[in-house]
Kinemage of the C-alpha trace (Angstrom):
@kinemage 1
@onewidth
@group {chain A} dominant
@subgroup {mainchain}
@vectorlist {calphas} color= white
{ca unk a 1} P 97.881 -97.508 -44.694
{ca unk a 2} L 97.093 -96.679 -48.274
{ca unk a 3} L 99.460 -94.097 -49.764
{ca unk a 4} L 99.222 -92.281 -53.060
{ca unk a 5} L 102.176 -90.759 -54.907
{ca unk a 6} L 101.270 -88.139 -57.505
{ca unk a 7} L 104.200 -87.693 -59.867
{ca unk a 8} L 103.939 -84.693 -62.211
{ca unk a 9} L 106.723 -85.614 -64.607
{ca unk a 10} L 107.938 -84.314 -67.922
{ca unk a 11} L 106.050 -86.976 -69.893
{ca unk a 12} L 103.201 -88.159 -67.694
{ca unk a 13} L 101.233 -87.392 -64.579
{ca unk a 14} L 101.181 -90.684 -62.700
{ca unk a 15} L 99.300 -91.591 -59.547
{ca unk a 16} L 100.652 -94.722 -57.888
{ca unk a 17} L 98.584 -96.137 -55.024
{ca unk a 18} L 100.279 -98.565 -52.635
{ca unk a 19} L 99.433 -100.380 -49.432
{ca unk a 20} L 102.326 -99.786 -47.096
{ca unk a 21} L 103.595 -99.568 -43.557
{ca unk a 22} L 107.085 -99.040 -42.105
{ca unk a 23} L 109.347 -102.057 -42.511
{ca unk a 24} L 107.250 -103.671 -45.239
{ca unk a 25} L 107.532 -103.733 -48.998
{ca unk a 26} L 105.032 -101.297 -50.591
{ca unk a 27} L 102.403 -103.302 -52.475
{ca unk a 28} L 101.016 -101.610 -55.621
{ca unk a 29} L 97.232 -101.353 -55.494
{ca unk a 30} L 96.385 -99.043 -58.385
{ca unk a 31} L 98.024 -97.009 -61.144
{ca unk a 32} L 96.458 -94.026 -62.889
{ca unk a 33} L 98.396 -92.110 -65.521
{ca unk a 34} L 97.842 -89.515 -68.197
{ca unk a 35} L 100.208 -88.497 -70.997
{ca unk a 36} L 100.841 -84.771 -70.738
{ca unk a 37} L 104.363 -84.178 -72.106
{ca unk a 38} L 104.936 -80.955 -70.222
{ca unk a 39} L 108.531 -80.883 -71.442
{ca unk a 40} L 107.196 -80.368 -74.967
{ca unk a 41} L 104.574 -77.741 -73.995
{ca unk a 42} L 107.065 -74.987 -73.121
{ca unk a 43} L 106.892 -71.796 -75.179
{ca unk a 44} L 109.836 -69.815 -76.545
{ca unk a 45} L 110.403 -68.182 -73.155
{ca unk a 46} L 110.530 -71.515 -71.339
{ca unk a 47} L 107.078 -71.088 -69.797
{ca unk a 48} L 104.294 -73.653 -69.668
{ca unk a 49} L 101.597 -72.107 -71.842
{ca unk a 50} L 98.000 -71.486 -70.823
{ca unk a 51} L 96.836 -74.629 -72.610
{ca unk a 52} L 99.446 -76.730 -70.820
{ca unk a 53} L 98.491 -75.319 -67.415
{ca unk a 54} L 94.816 -75.975 -68.120
{ca unk a 55} L 95.592 -79.582 -69.081
{ca unk a 56} L 97.746 -80.030 -65.983
{ca unk a 57} L 94.971 -78.789 -63.681
{ca unk a 58} L 92.491 -81.159 -65.339
{ca unk a 59} L 94.823 -84.143 -65.064
{ca unk a 60} L 95.556 -83.434 -61.384
{ca unk a 61} L 91.816 -83.238 -60.694
{ca unk a 62} L 91.379 -86.621 -62.376
{ca unk a 63} L 94.183 -88.130 -60.319
{ca unk a 64} L 92.649 -86.730 -57.119
{ca unk a 65} L 89.339 -88.372 -57.954
{ca unk a 66} L 91.105 -91.672 -58.603
{ca unk a 67} L 92.930 -91.375 -55.258
{ca unk a 68} L 89.646 -90.743 -53.468
{ca unk a 69} L 87.986 -93.666 -55.240
{ca unk a 70} L 90.792 -95.991 -54.134
{ca unk a 71} L 90.697 -94.869 -50.498
{ca unk a 72} L 94.046 -93.081 -50.356
{ca unk a 73} L 94.711 -91.764 -46.831
{ca unk a 74} L 97.863 -89.786 -47.531
{ca unk a 75} L 98.807 -88.205 -50.882
{ca unk a 76} L 102.417 -87.329 -51.683
{ca unk a 77} L 102.357 -84.927 -54.653
{ca unk a 78} L 105.558 -83.832 -56.367
{ca unk a 79} L 106.819 -82.360 -59.627
{ca unk a 80} L 110.108 -82.844 -61.458
{ca unk a 81} L 112.150 -81.082 -64.145
{ca unk a 82} L 109.439 -79.801 -66.510
{ca unk a 83} L 107.769 -77.779 -63.757
{ca unk a 84} L 111.019 -77.083 -61.898
{ca unk a 85} L 112.625 -75.423 -64.906
{ca unk a 86} L 109.591 -73.633 -66.332
{ca unk a 87} L 110.058 -69.865 -66.211
{ca unk a 88} L 106.532 -69.508 -64.780
{ca unk a 89} L 106.847 -72.369 -62.281
{ca unk a 90} L 105.575 -70.321 -59.318
{ca unk a 91} L 102.445 -69.268 -61.224
{ca unk a 92} L 101.793 -72.848 -62.365
{ca unk a 93} L 102.138 -74.206 -58.824
{ca unk a 94} L 99.858 -71.492 -57.433
{ca unk a 95} L 97.221 -72.197 -60.085
{ca unk a 96} L 97.293 -75.951 -59.395
{ca unk a 97} L 96.933 -75.364 -55.664
{ca unk a 98} L 94.141 -72.811 -56.079
{ca unk a 99} L 92.068 -75.028 -58.379
{ca unk a 100} L 92.773 -78.481 -56.920
{ca unk a 101} L 94.022 -77.928 -53.374
{ca unk a 102} L 97.170 -79.903 -54.222
{ca unk a 103} L 100.470 -78.336 -53.167
{ca unk a 104} L 103.070 -79.882 -55.439
{ca unk a 105} L 106.510 -80.292 -53.913
{ca unk a 106} L 109.083 -79.445 -56.563
{ca unk a 107} L 112.024 -81.817 -56.262
{ca unk a 108} L 115.486 -80.600 -57.151
{ca unk a 109} L 117.484 -82.668 -59.611
{ca unk a 110} L 119.764 -83.862 -56.822
{ca unk a 111} L 116.724 -84.938 -54.772
{ca unk a 112} L 115.430 -86.906 -57.758
{ca unk a 113} L 118.769 -88.676 -58.060
{ca unk a 114} L 118.962 -89.419 -54.315
{ca unk a 115} L 115.418 -90.772 -54.072
{ca unk a 116} L 115.848 -92.931 -57.162
{ca unk a 117} L 119.092 -94.232 -55.695
{ca unk a 118} L 117.299 -95.083 -52.435
{ca unk a 119} L 114.694 -97.105 -54.352
{ca unk a 120} L 117.376 -99.045 -56.234
{ca unk a 121} L 119.352 -99.699 -53.044
{ca unk a 122} L 116.280 -101.080 -51.271
{ca unk a 123} L 115.413 -103.238 -54.275
{ca unk a 124} L 118.844 -104.828 -54.671
{ca unk a 125} L 119.918 -104.736 -51.016
{ca unk a 126} L 123.298 -104.377 -49.360
{ca unk a 127} L 124.805 -107.352 -51.174
{ca unk a 128} L 124.841 -105.312 -54.388
{ca unk a 129} L 127.775 -103.336 -52.972
{ca unk a 130} L 128.658 -100.022 -54.584
{ca unk a 131} L 125.790 -98.999 -56.859
{ca unk a 132} L 125.808 -96.764 -59.908
{ca unk a 133} L 122.219 -95.794 -60.802
{ca unk a 134} L 121.187 -94.237 -64.126
{ca unk a 135} L 117.709 -92.822 -64.735
{ca unk a 136} L 116.554 -91.190 -67.992
{ca unk a 137} L 113.345 -89.213 -67.594
{ca unk a 138} L 111.468 -86.954 -69.953
{ca unk a 139} L 113.318 -83.850 -68.823
{ca unk a 140} L 116.546 -84.974 -67.193
{ca unk a 141} L 119.145 -87.681 -66.633
{ca unk a 142} L 119.891 -88.561 -63.011
{ca unk a 143} L 123.036 -90.344 -61.892
{ca unk a 144} L 123.702 -91.596 -58.354
{ca unk a 145} L 126.590 -93.565 -56.862
{ca unk a 146} L 127.276 -94.954 -53.404
{ca unk a 147} L 127.507 -97.853 -51.001
{ca unk a 148} L 124.891 -96.669 -48.479
{ca unk a 149} L 121.252 -95.577 -48.880
{ca unk a 150} L 122.365 -91.979 -49.338
{ca unk a 151} L 124.562 -91.700 -52.443
{ca unk a 152} L 128.108 -90.351 -52.263
{ca unk a 153} L 127.505 -88.466 -55.522
{ca unk a 154} L 124.249 -87.482 -57.209
{ca unk a 155} L 123.726 -85.250 -60.243
{ca unk a 156} L 120.930 -84.265 -62.577
{ca unk a 157} L 121.602 -83.226 -66.166
{ca unk a 158} L 119.147 -81.623 -68.655
{ca unk a 159} L 119.277 -84.702 -70.891
{ca unk a 160} L 115.742 -86.083 -70.723
{ca unk a 161} L 114.426 -87.947 -73.761
{ca unk a 162} L 111.428 -85.635 -74.236
{ca unk a 163} L 113.414 -82.430 -73.821
{ca unk a 164} L 116.107 -83.530 -76.285
{ca unk a 165} L 113.616 -84.782 -78.855
{ca unk a 166} L 111.736 -81.473 -78.842
{ca unk a 167} L 114.899 -79.385 -79.006
{ca unk a 168} L 117.182 -81.388 -81.273
{ca unk a 169} L 115.326 -83.952 -83.416
{ca unk a 170} L 112.538 -82.330 -85.467
{ca unk a 171} L 112.522 -84.873 -88.301
{ca unk a 172} L 110.716 -88.196 -88.503
{ca unk a 173} L 113.021 -90.007 -88.879
{ca unk a 174} L 115.605 -87.495 -87.677
{ca unk a 175} L 118.377 -86.430 -90.041
{ca unk a 176} L 121.891 -87.807 -89.703
{ca unk a 177} L 123.221 -84.300 -89.030
{ca unk a 178} L 120.751 -83.767 -86.184
{ca unk a 179} L 121.622 -87.149 -84.690
{ca unk a 180} L 125.332 -86.335 -84.831
{ca unk a 181} L 124.823 -82.902 -83.250
{ca unk a 182} L 122.736 -84.355 -80.421
{ca unk a 183} L 125.243 -87.151 -79.861
{ca unk a 184} L 128.058 -84.586 -79.448
{ca unk a 185} L 125.939 -82.475 -77.076
{ca unk a 186} L 124.923 -85.420 -74.889
{ca unk a 187} L 128.437 -86.780 -74.596
{ca unk a 188} L 129.919 -83.396 -73.727
{ca unk a 189} L 127.327 -82.884 -70.963
{ca unk a 190} L 127.877 -86.321 -69.425
{ca unk a 191} L 131.676 -86.190 -69.742
{ca unk a 192} L 131.774 -83.114 -67.478
{ca unk a 193} L 130.374 -85.151 -64.584
{ca unk a 194} L 132.254 -88.439 -64.939
{ca unk a 195} L 135.118 -87.221 -62.764
{ca unk a 196} L 132.749 -86.669 -59.825
{ca unk a 197} L 132.033 -90.392 -59.813
{ca unk a 198} L 135.275 -92.000 -60.963
{ca unk a 199} L 137.130 -90.859 -57.842
{ca unk a 200} L 135.008 -93.310 -55.820
{ca unk a 201} L 136.227 -96.291 -57.822
{ca unk a 202} L 134.387 -98.785 -60.016
{ca unk a 203} L 130.844 -99.753 -58.982
{ca unk a 204} L 130.006 -103.334 -58.049
{ca unk a 205} L 126.605 -103.163 -59.730
{ca unk a 206} L 125.139 -100.783 -62.331
{ca unk a 207} L 121.410 -100.222 -62.314
{ca unk a 208} L 119.121 -98.456 -64.776
{ca unk a 209} L 115.600 -97.270 -64.080
{ca unk a 210} L 112.928 -95.498 -66.149
{ca unk a 211} L 110.710 -96.281 -69.090
{ca unk a 212} L 113.464 -95.481 -71.578
{ca unk a 213} L 115.834 -98.140 -70.237
{ca unk a 214} L 113.007 -100.667 -69.884
{ca unk a 215} L 112.030 -100.195 -73.528
{ca unk a 216} L 115.623 -100.365 -74.755
{ca unk a 217} L 116.194 -103.549 -72.777
{ca unk a 218} L 113.008 -105.080 -74.156
{ca unk a 219} L 113.836 -104.436 -77.814
{ca unk a 220} L 117.319 -105.840 -77.144
{ca unk a 221} L 115.751 -109.098 -75.977
{ca unk a 222} L 114.919 -108.706 -72.275
{ca unk a 223} L 111.824 -110.329 -70.782
{ca unk a 224} L 108.416 -108.730 -71.199
{ca unk a 225} L 106.870 -106.707 -68.369
{ca unk a 226} L 104.108 -109.343 -68.291
{ca unk a 227} L 106.697 -111.879 -67.081
{ca unk a 228} L 106.757 -110.139 -63.706
{ca unk a 229} L 108.862 -107.820 -61.557
{ca unk a 230} L 111.324 -110.424 -60.368
{ca unk a 231} L 112.682 -111.557 -63.730
{ca unk a 232} L 116.196 -110.226 -64.216
{ca unk a 233} L 116.428 -107.824 -67.143
{ca unk a 234} L 119.718 -106.561 -68.536
{ca unk a 235} L 120.777 -104.203 -71.276
{ca unk a 236} L 124.248 -104.757 -72.706
{ca unk a 237} L 126.148 -101.875 -74.250
{ca unk a 238} L 127.116 -103.821 -77.370
{ca unk a 239} L 123.428 -104.586 -78.032
{ca unk a 240} L 122.506 -100.940 -77.505
{ca unk a 241} L 125.249 -99.776 -79.881
{ca unk a 242} L 123.780 -102.060 -82.542
{ca unk a 243} L 120.271 -100.712 -81.976
{ca unk a 244} L 121.016 -96.966 -81.941
{ca unk a 245} L 121.545 -96.556 -85.714
{ca unk a 246} L 118.611 -98.853 -86.420
{ca unk a 247} L 116.295 -96.781 -84.215
{ca unk a 248} L 117.572 -93.558 -85.764
{ca unk a 249} L 116.676 -94.807 -89.248
{ca unk a 250} L 113.102 -95.697 -88.248
{ca unk a 251} L 110.033 -93.488 -88.235
{ca unk a 252} L 108.036 -93.045 -85.039
{ca unk a 253} L 105.408 -95.449 -86.391
{ca unk a 254} L 108.039 -98.104 -87.070
{ca unk a 255} L 109.534 -97.720 -83.589
{ca unk a 256} L 106.108 -98.019 -81.961
{ca unk a 257} L 105.740 -101.450 -83.595
{ca unk a 258} L 108.807 -102.772 -81.745
{ca unk a 259} L 108.227 -105.052 -78.760
{ca unk a 260} L 107.700 -103.148 -75.518
{ca unk a 261} L 107.695 -99.690 -77.124
{ca unk a 262} L 104.610 -97.625 -76.343
{ca unk a 263} L 103.141 -95.386 -79.021
{ca unk a 264} L 103.418 -92.352 -76.743
{ca unk a 265} L 107.156 -92.838 -76.132
{ca unk a 266} L 108.266 -94.029 -79.581
{ca unk a 267} L 109.191 -90.542 -80.783
{ca unk a 268} L 111.541 -90.072 -77.803
{ca unk a 269} L 113.336 -93.392 -78.063
{ca unk a 270} L 116.182 -92.244 -80.306
{ca unk a 271} L 117.158 -89.416 -77.968
{ca unk a 272} L 116.819 -91.736 -74.982
{ca unk a 273} L 118.985 -94.364 -76.682
{ca unk a 274} L 121.704 -91.784 -77.416
{ca unk a 275} L 121.742 -90.756 -73.742
{ca unk a 276} L 121.811 -94.376 -72.550
{ca unk a 277} L 124.620 -95.282 -74.943
{ca unk a 278} L 126.671 -92.213 -73.973
{ca unk a 279} L 126.214 -92.810 -70.239
{ca unk a 280} L 127.190 -96.479 -70.482
{ca unk a 281} L 130.201 -95.657 -72.663
{ca unk a 282} L 131.537 -92.711 -70.646
{ca unk a 283} L 131.028 -94.462 -67.306
{ca unk a 284} L 132.659 -97.567 -68.860
{ca unk a 285} L 129.649 -99.772 -68.207
{ca unk a 286} L 129.264 -102.988 -70.213
{ca unk a 287} L 125.834 -103.946 -68.861
{ca unk a 288} L 123.059 -102.482 -66.692
{ca unk a 289} L 120.377 -104.317 -64.771
{ca unk a 290} L 116.928 -102.773 -65.049
{ca unk a 291} L 115.339 -101.961 -61.687
{ca unk a 292} L 111.521 -101.916 -61.467
{ca unk a 293} L 111.616 -99.353 -58.648
{ca unk a 294} L 112.505 -95.712 -59.269
{ca unk a 295} L 111.618 -92.204 -58.107
{ca unk a 296} L 108.002 -92.830 -57.044
{ca unk a 297} L 109.034 -95.780 -54.908
{ca unk a 298} L 111.851 -93.690 -53.452
{ca unk a 299} L 109.339 -91.032 -52.368
{ca unk a 300} L 107.184 -93.722 -50.731
{ca unk a 301} L 110.140 -95.316 -48.948
{ca unk a 302} L 111.329 -91.973 -47.590
{ca unk a 303} L 107.816 -91.246 -46.284
{ca unk a 304} L 107.639 -94.663 -44.600
{ca unk a 305} L 111.054 -94.119 -43.030
{ca unk a 306} L 109.823 -90.846 -41.528
{ca unk a 307} L 106.681 -92.558 -40.243
{ca unk a 308} L 108.725 -95.322 -38.674
{ca unk a 309} L 110.982 -92.896 -36.843
{ca unk a 310} L 108.168 -90.620 -35.622
């Protein structure tokens, strides 16, 4: 059957259409995305403003039309941290449903981490052993660890690249003082959670997902996305540590000229790099392998599992 996953994230609203059935690898058929940056549209009270809600409704309508055009039989709509943590989340969800008919399922941070972990486990298989999975989104950082398909530990921290950029790095390029303050904040937040994972022992394989890690790996020399899904891509901590001060000294325009860095994400790359560097350092990770599957694929896989057991 043809499934559609509608992901209302902190940076983008992304419809992924796949051809899938239980026991088979989901085959991407179509991708439709719109930059919305909900994480940066919150007002002083933490609410998504009227303009942001209006844009969200319009983008969801566009995604629905694309799903219909592509023959989607079953749509799986969900929202992550930007909607989850908005002070007017219930009103936003009700407005979207009233105007589009779409009932967004709001995932908890732990659910995000578990579903992303599931996607990474399926991608790398059982031979990867104990997995540590890191995912930097626009609104949050998810960390999962385990040897099975359900992680032994899963946490979500408010350390998304978009959220941190909006709240901590107003300059272009950001000031050294702001960079230092954000670095301290990020490391303190991550350090509180390390103990939850270290008691399980060292992982056999460390995996990173998300646009942020893909872009950091690319500028550090990893293969281009055009080279295909199955090319191994790694990001080494020593390379990242070299790049962090260089990225911090660049303007958004200069960062957007780097290989693999999209114009829409260039302003968030410094914050994302600080989170990636802190996570790799505090979890004592020398290298991560970039996984092409993440949360959306995890949602699809969970749906297929339920279909297969029905």
